[in-house]
N, CA, C and O atoms as a GROMACS GRO file, in nm:
protein
  448
    1MET      N    1  -1.772  -0.523  -1.806
    1MET     CA    2  -1.752  -0.447  -1.668
    1MET      C    3  -1.782  -0.581  -1.572
    1MET      O    4  -1.864  -0.669  -1.598
    2THR      N    5  -1.711  -0.574  -1.475
    2THR     CA    6  -1.707  -0.671  -1.373
    2THR      C    7  -1.701  -0.560  -1.232
    2THR      O    8  -1.692  -0.439  -1.253
    3SER      N    9  -1.707  -0.610  -1.106
    3SER     CA   10  -1.731  -0.515  -0.991
    3SER      C   11  -1.638  -0.604  -0.908
    3SER      O   12  -1.649  -0.725  -0.887
    4LYS      N   13  -1.530  -0.508  -0.858
    4LYS     CA   14  -1.428  -0.550  -0.788
    4LYS      C   15  -1.429  -0.489  -0.635
    4LYS      O   16  -1.405  -0.370  -0.614
    5LEU      N   17  -1.460  -0.585  -0.529
    5LEU     CA   18  -1.411  -0.533  -0.392
    5LEU      C   19  -1.303  -0.439  -0.351
    5LEU      O   20  -1.189  -0.481  -0.373
    6VAL      N   21  -1.313  -0.331  -0.301
    6VAL     CA   22  -1.211  -0.284  -0.262
    6VAL      C   23  -1.207  -0.215  -0.145
    6VAL      O   24  -1.315  -0.159  -0.124
    7ILE      N   25  -1.119  -0.194  -0.053
    7ILE     CA   26  -1.106  -0.167   0.087
    7ILE      C   27  -1.046  -0.006   0.117
    7ILE      O   28  -0.924   0.009   0.116
    8ARG      N   29  -1.126   0.102   0.141
    8ARG     CA   30  -1.063   0.214   0.148
    8ARG      C   31  -1.001   0.254   0.308
    8ARG      O   32  -1.074   0.289   0.400
    9TRP      N   33  -0.882   0.241   0.314
    9TRP     CA   34  -0.812   0.316   0.458
    9TRP      C   35  -0.837   0.458   0.474
    9TRP      O   36  -0.802   0.540   0.389
   10ASN      N   37  -0.901   0.488   0.589
   10ASN     CA   38  -0.967   0.643   0.575
   10ASN      C   39  -0.893   0.679   0.728
   10ASN      O   40  -0.975   0.743   0.795
   11LEU      N   41  -0.794   0.662   0.787
   11LEU     CA   42  -0.738   0.717   0.897
   11LEU      C   43  -0.668   0.833   0.854
   11LEU      O   44  -0.670   0.925   0.936
   12ARG      N   45  -0.610   0.853   0.757
   12ARG     CA   46  -0.585   1.001   0.740
   12ARG      C   47  -0.662   1.106   0.757
   12ARG      O   48  -0.631   1.204   0.824
   13GLN      N   49  -0.761   1.091   0.700
   13GLN     CA   50  -0.871   1.156   0.676
   13GLN      C   51  -0.938   1.180   0.819
   13GLN      O   52  -0.947   1.292   0.870
   14LEU      N   53  -0.989   1.048   0.885
   14LEU     CA   54  -1.013   1.083   1.020
   14LEU      C   55  -0.931   1.160   1.115
   14LEU      O   56  -0.977   1.232   1.203
   15MET      N   57  -0.784   1.137   1.085
   15MET     CA   58  -0.711   1.222   1.156
   15MET      C   59  -0.725   1.349   1.176
   15MET      O   60  -0.733   1.410   1.282
   16ALA      N   61  -0.728   1.391   1.055
   16ALA     CA   62  -0.770   1.541   0.991
   16ALA      C   63  -0.860   1.619   1.039
   16ALA      O   64  -0.842   1.736   1.072
   17GLU      N   65  -0.968   1.553   1.044
   17GLU     CA   66  -1.136   1.597   1.086
   17GLU      C   67  -1.092   1.598   1.265
   17GLU      O   68  -1.157   1.675   1.336
   18SER      N   69  -0.991   1.521   1.326
   18SER     CA   70  -1.011   1.526   1.469
   18SER      C   71  -0.878   1.661   1.499
   18SER      O   72  -0.850   1.694   1.614
   19GLY      N   73  -0.815   1.718   1.387
   19GLY     CA   74  -0.710   1.794   1.424
   19GLY      C   75  -0.546   1.767   1.410
   19GLY      O   76  -0.452   1.844   1.425
   20MET      N   77  -0.553   1.620   1.375
   20MET     CA   78  -0.423   1.592   1.378
   20MET      C   79  -0.380   1.538   1.248
   20MET      O   80  -0.432   1.449   1.181
   21PHE      N   81  -0.270   1.612   1.222
   21PHE     CA   82  -0.208   1.627   1.109
   21PHE      C   83  -0.041   1.590   1.107
   21PHE      O   84   0.042   1.624   1.023
   22ALA      N   85  -0.030   1.542   1.180
   22ALA     CA   86   0.146   1.474   1.191
   22ALA      C   87   0.151   1.310   1.248
   22ALA      O   88   0.114   1.294   1.364
   23THR      N   89   0.186   1.214   1.188
   23THR     CA   90   0.151   1.094   1.254
   23THR      C   91   0.198   1.052   1.370
   23THR      O   92   0.157   0.951   1.426
   24THR      N   93   0.303   1.142   1.420
   24THR     CA   94   0.333   1.146   1.584
   24THR      C   95   0.251   1.155   1.630
   24THR      O   96   0.242   1.093   1.736
   25ASP      N   97   0.124   1.240   1.580
   25ASP     CA   98   0.002   1.287   1.708
   25ASP      C   99  -0.048   1.160   1.775
   25ASP      O  100  -0.102   1.143   1.885
   26LEU      N  101  -0.022   1.092   1.697
   26LEU     CA  102  -0.128   0.947   1.782
   26LEU      C  103  -0.053   0.852   1.840
   26LEU      O  104  -0.097   0.752   1.897
   27VAL      N  105   0.096   0.890   1.823
   27VAL     CA  106   0.198   0.795   1.924
   27VAL      C  107   0.146   0.777   2.071
   27VAL      O  108   0.123   0.665   2.117
   28GLU      N  109   0.126   0.912   2.156
   28GLU     CA  110   0.074   0.920   2.278
   28GLU      C  111  -0.054   0.887   2.321
   28GLU      O  112  -0.082   0.826   2.425
   29PRO      N  113  -0.142   0.936   2.223
   29PRO     CA  114  -0.288   0.907   2.288
   29PRO      C  115  -0.311   0.713   2.282
   29PRO      O  116  -0.357   0.637   2.368
   30LEU      N  117  -0.258   0.685   2.146
   30LEU     CA  118  -0.224   0.513   2.153
   30LEU      C  119  -0.172   0.466   2.297
   30LEU      O  120  -0.240   0.395   2.371
   31ARG      N  121  -0.054   0.510   2.328
   31ARG     CA  122   0.031   0.455   2.425
   31ARG      C  123  -0.073   0.492   2.534
   31ARG      O  124  -0.074   0.397   2.612
   32GLN      N  125  -0.138   0.562   2.563
   32GLN     CA  126  -0.231   0.606   2.693
   32GLN      C  127  -0.334   0.479   2.705
   32GLN      O  128  -0.371   0.427   2.810
   33ARG      N  129  -0.367   0.446   2.585
   33ARG     CA  130  -0.489   0.335   2.567
   33ARG      C  131  -0.395   0.202   2.577
   33ARG      O  132  -0.454   0.099   2.542
   34GLY      N  133  -0.252   0.184   2.622
   34GLY     CA  134  -0.217   0.064   2.644
   34GLY      C  135  -0.184  -0.011   2.486
   34GLY      O  136  -0.189  -0.134   2.489
   35VAL      N  137  -0.153   0.050   2.353
   35VAL     CA  138  -0.132   0.011   2.254
   35VAL      C  139   0.063   0.092   2.235
   35VAL      O  140   0.077   0.210   2.202
   36ASP      N  141   0.135   0.037   2.253
   36ASP     CA  142   0.277   0.084   2.246
   36ASP      C  143   0.360   0.038   2.109
   36ASP      O  144   0.434  -0.059   2.101
   37ILE      N  145   0.326   0.138   1.998
   37ILE     CA  146   0.405   0.091   1.895
   37ILE      C  147   0.484   0.227   1.857
   37ILE      O  148   0.459   0.342   1.895
   38SER      N  149   0.587   0.179   1.770
   38SER     CA  150   0.691   0.252   1.743
   38SER      C  151   0.611   0.367   1.634
   38SER      O  152   0.499   0.356   1.585
   39ARG      N  153   0.722   0.494   1.615
   39ARG     CA  154   0.650   0.584   1.540
   39ARG      C  155   0.681   0.568   1.437
   39ARG      O  156   0.614   0.637   1.360
   40GLN      N  157   0.786   0.482   1.367
   40GLN     CA  158   0.788   0.392   1.232
   40GLN      C  159   0.666   0.368   1.209
   40GLN      O  160   0.601   0.431   1.125
   41MET      N  161   0.608   0.249   1.303
   41MET     CA  162   0.506   0.187   1.266
   41MET      C  163   0.357   0.251   1.260
   41MET      O  164   0.258   0.197   1.211
   42VAL      N  165   0.362   0.368   1.316
   42VAL     CA  166   0.232   0.421   1.324
   42VAL      C  167   0.238   0.527   1.202
   42VAL      O  168   0.132   0.575   1.160
   43HIS      N  169   0.343   0.556   1.155
   43HIS     CA  170   0.356   0.609   1.022
   43HIS      C  171   0.313   0.533   0.935
   43HIS      O  172   0.241   0.583   0.848
   44ARG      N  173   0.344   0.378   0.930
   44ARG     CA  174   0.320   0.302   0.810
   44ARG      C  175   0.171   0.274   0.828
   44ARG      O  176   0.099   0.256   0.730
   45VAL      N  177   0.125   0.271   0.953
   45VAL     CA  178  -0.042   0.256   0.957
   45VAL      C  179  -0.131   0.359   0.910
   45VAL      O  180  -0.251   0.353   0.880
   46VAL      N  181  -0.043   0.463   0.909
   46VAL     CA  182  -0.165   0.587   0.872
   46VAL      C  183  -0.090   0.628   0.722
   46VAL      O  184  -0.144   0.728   0.673
   47THR      N  185  -0.012   0.590   0.664
   47THR     CA  186   0.023   0.624   0.540
   47THR      C  187  -0.026   0.519   0.422
   47THR      O  188  -0.054   0.539   0.303
   48LYS      N  189  -0.025   0.416   0.490
   48LYS     CA  190  -0.082   0.274   0.415
   48LYS      C  191  -0.143   0.212   0.464
   48LYS      O  192  -0.132   0.194   0.585
   49ALA      N  193  -0.243   0.146   0.383
   49ALA     CA  194  -0.332   0.027   0.457
   49ALA      C  195  -0.284  -0.053   0.484
   49ALA      O  196  -0.190  -0.098   0.418
   50PRO      N  197  -0.331  -0.109   0.599
   50PRO     CA  198  -0.262  -0.238   0.655
   50PRO      C  199  -0.312  -0.372   0.589
   50PRO      O  200  -0.418  -0.368   0.527
   51GLN      N  201  -0.242  -0.491   0.600
   51GLN     CA  202  -0.314  -0.564   0.508
   51GLN      C  203  -0.361  -0.674   0.628
   51GLN      O  204  -0.431  -0.774   0.613
   52ARG      N  205  -0.300  -0.623   0.749
   52ARG     CA  206  -0.344  -0.699   0.857
   52ARG      C  207  -0.327  -0.574   0.989
   52ARG      O  208  -0.246  -0.483   0.990
   53ILE      N  209  -0.452  -0.612   1.116
   53ILE     CA  210  -0.446  -0.477   1.210
   53ILE      C  211  -0.479  -0.558   1.333
   53ILE      O  212  -0.562  -0.649   1.334
   54ASN      N  213  -0.421  -0.526   1.418
   54ASN     CA  214  -0.416  -0.599   1.567
   54ASN      C  215  -0.558  -0.520   1.612
   54ASN      O  216  -0.570  -0.399   1.593
   55LEU      N  217  -0.663  -0.601   1.674
   55LEU     CA  218  -0.764  -0.569   1.739
   55LEU      C  219  -0.736  -0.471   1.856
   55LEU      O  220  -0.825  -0.396   1.897
   56ASP      N  221  -0.626  -0.471   1.903
   56ASP     CA  222  -0.612  -0.384   2.010
   56ASP      C  223  -0.570  -0.245   1.970
   56ASP      O  224  -0.585  -0.149   2.046
   57LEU      N  225  -0.516  -0.234   1.851
   57LEU     CA  226  -0.511  -0.134   1.799
   57LEU      C  227  -0.598  -0.050   1.708
   57LEU      O  228  -0.600   0.070   1.681
   58LEU      N  229  -0.680  -0.172   1.665
   58LEU     CA  230  -0.795  -0.092   1.583
   58LEU      C  231  -0.885  -0.024   1.685
   58LEU      O  232  -0.941   0.083   1.664
   59ALA      N  233  -0.897  -0.116   1.830
   59ALA     CA  234  -1.011  -0.064   1.903
   59ALA      C  235  -0.962   0.122   1.967
   59ALA      O  236  -1.039   0.217   1.976
   60ALA      N  237  -0.818   0.118   2.000
   60ALA     CA  238  -0.731   0.210   2.079
   60ALA      C  239  -0.760   0.328   1.963
   60ALA      O  240  -0.796   0.436   2.010
   61LEU      N  241  -0.749   0.320   1.803
   61LEU     CA  242  -0.771   0.406   1.690
   61LEU      C  243  -0.886   0.487   1.711
   61LEU      O  244  -0.892   0.609   1.724
   62CYS      N  245  -1.008   0.372   1.712
   62CYS     CA  246  -1.172   0.423   1.714
   62CYS      C  247  -1.206   0.493   1.856
   62CYS      O  248  -1.312   0.552   1.874
   63ASP      N  249  -1.106   0.482   1.957
   63ASP     CA  250  -1.141   0.552   2.082
   63ASP      C  251  -1.074   0.670   2.067
   63ASP      O  252  -1.122   0.771   2.119
   64VAL      N  253  -0.969   0.676   2.003
   64VAL     CA  254  -0.918   0.815   2.014
   64VAL      C  255  -0.954   0.900   1.905
   64VAL      O  256  -0.935   1.020   1.922
   65LEU      N  257  -1.019   0.847   1.759
   65LEU     CA  258  -1.098   0.942   1.701
   65LEU      C  259  -1.228   0.937   1.712
   65LEU      O  260  -1.295   0.984   1.620
   66GLY      N  261  -1.269   0.899   1.784
   66GLY     CA  262  -1.436   0.873   1.812
   66GLY      C  263  -1.490   0.814   1.678
   66GLY      O  264  -1.577   0.878   1.619
   67CYS      N  265  -1.438   0.678   1.618
   67CYS     CA  266  -1.509   0.657   1.514
   67CYS      C  267  -1.564   0.515   1.552
   67CYS      O  268  -1.556   0.479   1.670
   68THR      N  269  -1.613   0.444   1.469
   68THR     CA  270  -1.604   0.292   1.436
   68THR      C  271  -1.529   0.267   1.322
   68THR      O  272  -1.498   0.337   1.225
   69PRO      N  273  -1.499   0.107   1.367
   69PRO     CA  274  -1.415   0.036   1.242
   69PRO      C  275  -1.505   0.040   1.133
   69PRO      O  276  -1.468  -0.038   1.045
   70ASN      N  277  -1.611   0.102   1.104
   70ASN     CA  278  -1.672   0.103   0.946
   70ASN      C  279  -1.640   0.240   0.909
   70ASN      O  280  -1.659   0.274   0.793
   71ASP      N  281  -1.589   0.328   1.001
   71ASP     CA  282  -1.535   0.477   0.955
   71ASP      C  283  -1.406   0.471   0.883
   71ASP      O  284  -1.374   0.546   0.790
   72LEU      N  285  -1.321   0.359   0.942
   72LEU     CA  286  -1.177   0.323   0.915
   72LEU      C  287  -1.147   0.270   0.763
   72LEU      O  288  -1.073   0.295   0.668
   73LEU      N  289  -1.276   0.159   0.810
   73LEU     CA  290  -1.227   0.079   0.689
   73LEU      C  291  -1.350   0.076   0.596
   73LEU      O  292  -1.454   0.026   0.638
   74GLU      N  293  -1.344   0.133   0.458
   74GLU     CA  294  -1.467   0.138   0.391
   74GLU      C  295  -1.497   0.056   0.306
   74GLU      O  296  -1.396   0.056   0.236
   75LEU      N  297  -1.588  -0.040   0.246
   75LEU     CA  298  -1.554  -0.124   0.136
   75LEU      C  299  -1.686  -0.076   0.065
   75LEU      O  300  -1.800  -0.048   0.099
   76ARG      N  301  -1.604  -0.081  -0.064
   76ARG     CA  302  -1.677  -0.023  -0.189
   76ARG      C  303  -1.655  -0.103  -0.302
   76ARG      O  304  -1.552  -0.170  -0.312
   77HIS      N  305  -1.769  -0.100  -0.412
   77HIS     CA  306  -1.752  -0.186  -0.544
   77HIS      C  307  -1.705  -0.112  -0.617
   77HIS      O  308  -1.761  -0.003  -0.627
   78GLU      N  309  -1.603  -0.135  -0.686
   78GLU     CA  310  -1.550  -0.060  -0.818
   78GLU      C  311  -1.549  -0.127  -0.950
   78GLU      O  312  -1.492  -0.235  -0.965
   79GLN      N  313  -1.609  -0.070  -1.038
   79GLN     CA  314  -1.634  -0.119  -1.148
   79GLN      C  315  -1.468  -0.123  -1.232
   79GLN      O  316  -1.388  -0.030  -1.231
   80THR      N  317  -1.452  -0.231  -1.288
   80THR     CA  318  -1.334  -0.294  -1.360
   80THR      C  319  -1.354  -0.318  -1.483
   80THR      O  320  -1.464  -0.356  -1.521
   81GLU      N  321  -1.224  -0.296  -1.590
   81GLU     CA  322  -1.304  -0.380  -1.731
   81GLU      C  323  -1.269  -0.563  -1.694
   81GLU      O  324  -1.198  -0.604  -1.602
   82GLY      N  325  -1.336  -0.637  -1.786
   82GLY     CA  326  -1.303  -0.740  -1.813
   82GLY      C  327  -1.203  -0.772  -1.857
   82GLY      O  328  -1.132  -0.687  -1.910
   83PRO      N  329  -1.155  -0.928  -1.848
   83PRO     CA  330  -1.039  -0.972  -1.925
   83PRO      C  331  -1.047  -0.914  -2.040
   83PRO      O  332  -1.158  -0.909  -2.094
   84ARG      N  333  -0.935  -0.856  -2.105
   84ARG     CA  334  -0.901  -0.832  -2.234
   84ARG      C  335  -0.841  -0.968  -2.290
   84ARG      O  336  -0.775  -1.058  -2.240
   85ALA      N  337  -0.910  -0.933  -2.458
   85ALA     CA  338  -0.863  -1.067  -2.536
   85ALA      C  339  -0.687  -1.057  -2.577
   85ALA      O  340  -0.624  -0.951  -2.577
   86VAL      N  341  -0.638  -1.171  -2.604
   86VAL     CA  342  -0.485  -1.153  -2.653
   86VAL      C  343  -0.461  -1.037  -2.737
   86VAL      O  344  -0.388  -0.942  -2.706
   87ASN      N  345  -0.532  -1.052  -2.856
   87ASN     CA  346  -0.525  -0.989  -2.959
   87ASN      C  347  -0.557  -0.852  -2.946
   87ASN      O  348  -0.529  -0.775  -3.038
   88ASP      N  349  -0.624  -0.806  -2.822
   88ASP     CA  350  -0.676  -0.689  -2.828
   88ASP      C  351  -0.562  -0.619  -2.685
   88ASP      O  352  -0.614  -0.534  -2.612
   89SER      N  353  -0.425  -0.658  -2.659
   89SER     CA  354  -0.384  -0.616  -2.542
   89SER      C  355  -0.278  -0.491  -2.599
   89SER      O  356  -0.178  -0.461  -2.534
   90GLY      N  357  -0.310  -0.424  -2.725
   90GLY     CA  358  -0.254  -0.306  -2.767
   90GLY      C  359  -0.089  -0.330  -2.788
   90GLY      O  360  -0.044  -0.443  -2.801
   91PRO      N  361  -0.007  -0.214  -2.789
   91PRO     CA  362   0.127  -0.268  -2.812
   91PRO      C  363   0.173  -0.396  -2.747
   91PRO      O  364   0.107  -0.440  -2.653
   92GLY      N  365   0.268  -0.454  -2.784
   92GLY     CA  366   0.296  -0.586  -2.744
   92GLY      C  367   0.481  -0.580  -2.767
   92GLY      O  368   0.546  -0.488  -2.814
   93ILE      N  369   0.520  -0.689  -2.726
   93ILE     CA  370   0.635  -0.729  -2.755
   93ILE      C  371   0.652  -0.825  -2.881
   93ILE      O  372   0.763  -0.877  -2.885
   94GLY      N  373   0.556  -0.864  -2.996
   94GLY     CA  374   0.550  -0.941  -3.058
   94GLY      C  375   0.619  -0.932  -3.149
   94GLY      O  376   0.674  -1.041  -3.164
   95ASP      N  377   0.656  -0.847  -3.237
   95ASP     CA  378   0.804  -0.841  -3.320
   95ASP      C  379   0.918  -0.810  -3.274
   95ASP      O  380   1.015  -0.783  -3.344
   96LEU      N  381   0.916  -0.813  -3.133
   96LEU     CA  382   1.051  -0.812  -3.075
   96LEU      C  383   1.130  -0.945  -3.081
   96LEU      O  384   1.075  -1.054  -3.065
   97ARG      N  385   1.255  -0.930  -3.105
   97ARG     CA  386   1.318  -1.093  -3.075
   97ARG      C  387   1.454  -1.019  -3.018
   97ARG      O  388   1.507  -0.911  -3.043
   98PRO      N  389   1.480  -1.116  -2.940
   98PRO     CA  390   1.624  -1.140  -2.894
   98PRO      C  391   1.759  -1.125  -2.968
   98PRO      O  392   1.791  -1.207  -3.054
   99ILE      N  393   1.842  -1.017  -2.933
   99ILE     CA  394   1.973  -1.036  -3.007
   99ILE      C  395   2.059  -1.135  -2.977
   99ILE      O  396   2.078  -1.166  -2.860
  100ARG      N  397   2.124  -1.198  -3.082
  100ARG     CA  398   2.227  -1.320  -3.023
  100ARG      C  399   2.349  -1.284  -2.994
  100ARG      O  400   2.424  -1.264  -3.090
  101ALA      N  401   2.414  -1.263  -2.823
  101ALA     CA  402   2.477  -1.210  -2.790
  101ALA      C  403   2.638  -1.284  -2.855
  101ALA      O  404   2.622  -1.389  -2.916
  102THR      N  405   2.772  -1.237  -2.846
  102THR     CA  406   2.892  -1.264  -2.888
  102THR      C  407   2.933  -1.284  -2.785
  102THR      O  408   2.884  -1.208  -2.701
  103VAL      N  409   3.023  -1.371  -2.736
  103VAL     CA  410   3.134  -1.370  -2.634
  103VAL      C  411   3.262  -1.375  -2.695
  103VAL      O  412   3.299  -1.465  -2.770
  104ARG      N  413   3.342  -1.256  -2.656
  104ARG     CA  414   3.462  -1.292  -2.693
  104ARG      C  415   3.562  -1.260  -2.562
  104ARG      O  416   3.560  -1.182  -2.467
  105ARG      N  417   3.655  -1.374  -2.616
  105ARG     CA  418   3.766  -1.356  -2.467
  105ARG      C  419   3.869  -1.269  -2.498
  105ARG      O  420   3.917  -1.256  -2.611
  106PRO      N  421   3.905  -1.201  -2.387
  106PRO     CA  422   4.037  -1.098  -2.429
  106PRO      C  423   4.131  -1.208  -2.491
  106PRO      O  424   4.126  -1.330  -2.481
  107GLY      N  425   4.221  -1.124  -2.559
  107GLY     CA  426   4.359  -1.147  -2.612
  107GLY      C  427   4.426  -1.155  -2.500
  107GLY      O  428   4.395  -1.137  -2.382
  108PRO      N  429   4.568  -1.201  -2.580
  108PRO     CA  430   4.689  -1.192  -2.464
  108PRO      C  431   4.715  -1.016  -2.454
  108PRO      O  432   4.678  -0.931  -2.536
  109VAL      N  433   4.783  -0.998  -2.335
  109VAL     CA  434   4.795  -0.877  -2.288
  109VAL      C  435   4.921  -0.814  -2.328
  109VAL      O  436   5.022  -0.850  -2.266
  110ALA      N  437   4.933  -0.734  -2.414
  110ALA     CA  438   5.115  -0.692  -2.463
  110ALA      C  439   5.207  -0.676  -2.367
  110ALA      O  440   5.194  -0.612  -2.263
  111GLY      N  441   5.319  -0.750  -2.411
  111GLY     CA  442   5.431  -0.735  -2.267
  111GLY      C  443   5.432  -0.848  -2.215
  111GLY      O  444   5.528  -0.865  -2.139
  112GLU      N  445   5.356  -0.941  -2.226
  112GLU     CA  446   5.330  -1.069  -2.150
  112GLU      C  447   5.422  -1.200  -2.217
  112GLU      O  448   5.414  -1.313  -2.168
   0.00000   0.00000   0.00000
C-alpha cells in the first residue's frame, strides 16, 4: 500500500453551511468584492475542483463564506494499492486477436 496526496474541494459544502444552495448565489457577492465572473464559470468552480484558481477569487470566496483557504482546500493522504504485477492484472485481452479484414470492391452496377 502506498499513500497518495489528494486535494478535496469543499466549496459546495461551505456554501450549504452558509445557506447558499444554488451556484448563482455566489455571483453577486463575488461581484461586490470586485470579482466579476460569469454564471457558467461560477458553476464550474462550485461543481468541480479547479486545477488553478485566481488568488482574488480565492480571497473573495473566503470573505463571502467566512472561511480560510484551508477550509476550501483539504489535503488528505489516501491509501492506494501499489503497482500490480503484469500477470495479476485480471482478465485482459491476451487471448484476443485481431480479425483480418477483407476489402471488397463493388462490382459493376447493372444497366451501365
